[in-house]
C-alpha positions in Angstrom: 49.2 -33.0 71.0 47.1 -31.5 73.8 43.6 -30.4 72.9 42.2 -27.6 75.1 38.5 -26.8 74.8 36.6 -23.9 76.3 36.1 -25.5 79.7 39.8 -26.4 79.8 41.0 -22.9 79.1 38.7 -21.4 81.8 40.2 -24.0 84.3 43.7 -23.4 83.2 44.2 -19.6 83.6 42.6 -16.5 85.2 42.0 -13.1 83.7 44.6 -11.7 86.0 47.2 -14.1 84.7 46.3 -13.3 81.1 46.6 -9.5 81.8 50.1 -10.2 83.1 50.9 -12.1 79.9 49.6 -9.3 77.7 52.0 -6.9 79.6 54.8 -9.3 78.9 53.9 -9.3 75.3 54.1 -5.5 75.1 57.6 -5.7 76.5 58.6 -8.3 73.9 57.0 -6.1 71.2 59.0 -3.1 72.4 62.2 -5.1 72.2 61.4 -6.6 68.8 61.9 -10.1 70.2 59.5 -11.8 67.9 58.7 -12.6 64.2 55.2 -11.6 63.1 54.0 -10.7 59.6 51.0 -8.5 59.0 48.0 -10.8 59.3 46.7 -12.5 56.1 43.1 -11.7 55.4 40.6 -13.0 52.9 37.3 -11.2 52.4 34.0 -12.8 51.3 31.4 -10.0 51.1 31.0 -8.9 54.8 32.9 -11.9 56.1 36.6 -12.2 56.9 39.0 -15.2 57.3 42.3 -14.3 59.0 45.5 -16.2 59.4 47.8 -14.8 62.2 51.2 -16.5 62.7 53.9 -15.5 65.2 57.2 -16.8 66.6 58.4 -15.8 70.1 59.9 -17.4 73.2 59.9 -21.2 72.7 56.9 -21.5 70.5 55.3 -20.8 67.1 51.7 -19.9 67.2 49.1 -19.6 64.4 45.6 -18.4 65.0 43.0 -19.2 62.3 39.9 -17.1 62.8 36.7 -16.3 60.9 34.7 -13.1 61.5 31.0 -13.3 60.3 29.4 -10.0 61.5 25.9 -11.1 60.4 25.8 -14.3 62.3 22.6 -14.7 64.3 22.7 -18.2 65.7 26.5 -18.7 65.9 29.3 -16.5 67.3 30.6 -13.7 65.1 34.2 -14.6 65.8 35.3 -18.3 65.8 38.7 -19.8 65.6 41.5 -22.1 66.7 45.1 -21.6 67.8 47.8 -24.1 66.8 50.9 -24.0 69.1 54.1 -25.6 67.8 57.4 -26.2 69.5 60.0 -23.8 68.2 62.8 -26.4 68.5 61.4 -29.2 66.3 58.1 -27.8 64.9 56.0 -30.5 66.6 52.5 -29.5 67.5 52.2 -29.0 71.2 48.6 -28.0 71.5 45.4 -27.1 69.7 43.4 -24.5 71.6 39.9 -23.1 71.4 40.7 -19.8 69.6 37.2 -18.3 70.2 37.5 -18.2 74.0 41.3 -17.5 73.8 40.5 -14.4 71.6 37.8 -13.2 74.0 40.1 -13.6 77.1 43.1 -12.1 75.3 41.1 -9.1 74.0 39.6 -8.5 77.4 43.1 -8.5 78.9 44.3 -6.0 76.2 41.4 -3.7 77.3 42.2 -4.4 81.0 45.9 -3.4 80.5 44.8 -0.2 78.8 42.5 0.6 81.7 45.3 -0.2 84.2 47.7 2.3 82.6 45.4 5.0 81.2 42.7 5.6 83.8 42.7 6.9 87.4 42.8 4.2 90.0 39.5 5.3 91.5 37.3 5.0 88.5 34.2 2.9 89.2 32.1 3.0 86.0 32.4 1.5 82.6 30.1 1.6 79.6 30.0 -0.9 76.8 28.6 -0.3 73.3 28.1 -3.7 71.5 27.0 -6.5 73.8 28.4 -9.5 71.9 30.8 -12.2 72.9 33.9 -9.9 73.0 32.1 -7.4 75.2 31.8 -10.0 78.1 35.5 -10.3 78.4 36.1 -6.5 78.1 34.0 -6.0 81.2 35.8 -8.9 82.9 39.2 -7.3 82.2 38.0 -4.0 83.4 36.7 -5.5 86.6 40.0 -7.2 87.4 42.0 -4.0 87.2 39.5 -1.5 88.7 36.8 -1.6 91.4 34.0 -1.3 88.9 30.6 -0.6 90.6 28.5 0.5 87.7 28.2 -1.1 84.2 26.3 0.7 81.5 25.2 -1.2 78.4 23.9 -0.2 75.0 23.1 -2.4 72.0 21.2 -1.4 68.9 19.2 -4.7 69.3 17.8 -4.5 72.8 16.4 -8.0 72.6 20.0 -9.3 72.9 20.6 -7.6 76.3 18.9 -10.0 78.7 21.0 -13.0 77.6 24.1 -10.8 77.7 23.4 -9.7 81.2 22.7 -13.2 82.3 26.1 -14.4 80.9 27.9 -11.4 82.4 26.5 -12.0 85.9 27.6 -15.7 85.6 31.1 -14.6 84.4 31.8 -11.9 87.0 30.1 -13.4 90.1 29.9 -9.9 91.6 27.2 -7.4 92.6 28.0 -4.6 90.2 25.0 -2.5 89.2 24.1 -3.1 85.6 22.3 -0.3 83.8 20.7 -0.6 80.3 20.7 2.9 78.6 18.6 4.2 75.8 21.3 5.8 73.7 25.1 6.0 73.2 24.9 9.6 74.4 23.5 8.6 77.8 26.1 5.9 78.1 29.0 8.3 77.5 27.5 10.8 79.9 27.3 8.2 82.7 30.5 6.2 82.3 34.1 7.1 83.0 35.4 4.4 80.7 33.8 3.8 77.4 34.4 0.6 75.4 33.3 0.1 71.8 33.0 -3.6 70.7 31.2 -3.6 67.4 31.7 -4.4 63.7 30.3 -1.1 62.6 31.3 0.6 59.4 30.3 4.1 60.7 30.8 5.7 64.2 28.8 4.3 67.1 29.7 7.1 69.5 27.9 10.5 69.4 29.6 13.2 67.3 29.4 15.8 70.1 32.2 18.3 70.8 33.7 18.1 74.3 31.6 15.1 75.3 34.6 12.8 75.8 36.8 15.1 77.9 38.2 13.4 81.0 37.1 9.9 79.8 39.0 6.9 78.6 37.8 5.6 75.2 38.8 2.1 74.2 38.0 0.8 70.7 38.4 -2.9 70.0 35.9 -3.5 67.2 36.9 -1.9 64.0 39.8 -3.8 62.4 39.5 -3.0 58.7 40.0 0.2 56.7 36.2 0.6 56.0 35.3 0.2 59.6 34.9 3.0 62.2 33.6 3.2 65.7 35.0 6.7 66.7 33.3 9.9 65.6 35.1 12.9 64.0 34.7 15.1 67.2 36.7 12.6 69.3 39.8 13.6 67.4 39.4 17.4 67.7 40.7 17.6 71.3 43.1 14.7 71.9 46.7 14.8 72.8 47.6 11.1 72.2 46.1 8.0 70.6 47.6 4.8 72.0 47.7 1.7 69.7 48.5 -1.9 70.5 50.5 -2.4 67.2 52.0 -0.2 64.6 50.1 -2.1 61.9 46.9 -0.7 63.3 47.6 2.6 61.5 47.1 0.7 58.2 44.3 -1.6 59.3 41.5 0.4 60.9 39.4 3.3 59.7 39.6 4.7 63.2 43.2 5.6 62.5 43.4 5.8 58.7 40.7 8.5 58.4 42.0 10.9 61.1 45.6 10.6 59.8 44.5 11.1 56.1 42.3 14.0 57.0 45.0 15.5 59.3 42.7 15.5 62.3 45.7 14.1 64.2 49.4 14.3 63.6 51.4 11.0 63.2 53.4 12.0 66.3 50.3 11.8 68.4 49.8 8.1 67.5 51.9 6.2 70.1 52.6 2.5 70.5 51.1 1.4 73.8 54.2 -0.8 74.4 56.0 2.5 75.2 53.6 3.1 78.1 54.0 -0.4 79.5 57.8 -0.1 79.3 57.6 3.4 80.8 59.2 5.2 77.8 56.1 7.4 77.5 54.1 8.9 80.3 50.4 9.3 79.1 49.0 12.7 79.5 45.6 12.2 81.3 43.4 15.2 82.0 39.8 16.2 82.5 40.3 18.7 79.6 40.6 16.1 76.9 39.9 12.4 76.2 42.4 9.5 76.5 42.1 7.1 73.6 43.3 3.5 73.1 42.7 1.7 69.8 43.3 -2.1 69.4 43.3 -4.2 66.3 45.0 -7.1 68.0 48.2 -9.0 67.0 49.3 -12.6 66.9 52.0 -12.0 69.5 49.3 -11.6 72.1 47.6 -14.8 71.0 50.9 -16.8 71.0 51.9 -15.8 74.5 48.5 -16.3 75.9 48.3 -19.8 74.2 51.8 -20.6 75.6 50.6 -19.7 79.2 47.4 -21.7 78.8 49.3 -24.7 77.6 51.8 -24.5 80.5 49.1 -24.2 83.1 47.0 -27.0 81.6 50.0 -29.3 81.7 50.7 -28.4 85.3 47.1 -29.0 86.3 46.7 -32.1 84.0 43.8 -30.5 82.1 42.8 -31.3 78.5 43.0 -34.4 76.3 46.0 -35.7 74.4 45.3 -37.0 70.9 47.3 -38.4 68.0 46.5 -37.4 64.4 
């Protein structure tokens, strides 16, 4: 069994490679060439423990992840991924699921930006400057020539450390702006990413504010959670989702569907964009919206790629249990 820690994973693959893998995962999803139950979830007050299995290609993958939103000294999201051989069930690898999740989720955002934004956009805004946010900005910077990054966090004291980590991660000279409010961020940025564990909307509830912008939500993954405001839904043509299960998992979809702010026909699997079955309608007259709750198929294919590259590069440590 090959054990791959955080440093190993960063050596093994690049964000560009992971973005390509996520696009491949969407193609498999569209063809139905996988087995993936809805994720198992156990709640303990504000905390969640998730079990996410999937079978595809030549592997079986299981991500075990904990989400503790109130963590101060440890990461909010922590996990491992177990990769098994589909032929005989043997364990091929054990991977750091915390970094894998960050890179994978950043790639999911990057693929959305690649397909849903004009090629000349140069600015992105991030609400929620936690661990996941780092890799969202990394993914955005791979697919677009980002020149300006706008940051907002409700706890400003966390921003200096985030900016330091971001600069080390990107190794680029993008201008980083700390803004005073979500309203200022939305006004300045062409792409807006929300990466929080909020139970109520983090974006301003202002009519017409989001027209012409791409809104990406990656934070809310449970029915009681929402990042998007009511007004966002009043003037949209389409909402793209990474998995059909998202319609039952997040308040950002449950609420607008139940309240009939959007019609079910407006909620479109993003796999249909990647496979060119659907052409997104992008205009300055209304917002473009992408909502992700994640799925085990992404984690499996990313883990498979990381394992293959690590073996090629002779990275990691083999252990017997």
